[in-house]
C-alpha positions, 0 to 999 in steps of 0.5 A: 839581300841575296837577291842583290848579291845574285846580281852583284855576281851576275854582273861581275861575270858579265864583266869579267868574261866582256873584259878580254874584248872589250880590252881587245877593242880598246886596242884596235881603236888605238892602233887606227888611231895612230896609224889612219891620218885624222884629215882621212877620217875627216874627209870621209866623213864629209863625203858621206855625211855632208849635211852634217858637216 
């Protein structure tokens, strides 16, 4: 039981440390999605990955 308790404590400590960076990444991704037109990213993907599109 002590091992499970320690595992949960470590998991929550890790989530507590990582959550601000995950939130910052989500905000940046949302801003990029709203400001970069979708046709631009699709054209870039077609240029760099010609066999997949």
